[in-house]
C-alpha positions, 0 to 999 in steps of 0.5 A: 069249850075246854079241850083236854087230854083224857088218854090215849089209844093204848088206853083202849087196848086192854077192855075197849074202854077206860074212865077218867075224872076230868074237871069234876066230870067222870068220863067213860071213853069207849070203842064203838065199833071203829069209833071212839066215843065218850059218855058220862060214867055216872048213873043219873039215878043214884050215881053209880058206874055205868062203865066196867062191863062190856056193851051189851045188846038189848032189844037191838040196842047197844047199852051200858049197864049201871053196876048198882042197880042194873039200869041200862043205857043206850050207848048212842043217845045216853038214854035209859032204856026204861026210864027216859028221863034218866040221860047220860051226858055225851062228850065230843072226843077228838083223836090226834095221832095216839092222844084222845081229847075230850070237850067240856063245857 
């Protein structure tokens, strides 16, 4: 796995999330409670971004909503709430001091 710096804790201060392209991966880094997590920012339905909205609670599950067609994805599993065959890739994250690193295969 390739460990790559994707940002810093300062990048999360404004909106509690940010996205960056790393090696052909559009990755959304976000705060989930006190934990920092990362997920693909590309909707598998038609390629729209799933970040840029606040995390919403739908049917007791925190979700991101795709900007293009409003599909919702569980932030914990990456699975679409209405089409189980659509799943966002999750990425491992490591925080060292103020820097955030992502692991990519």
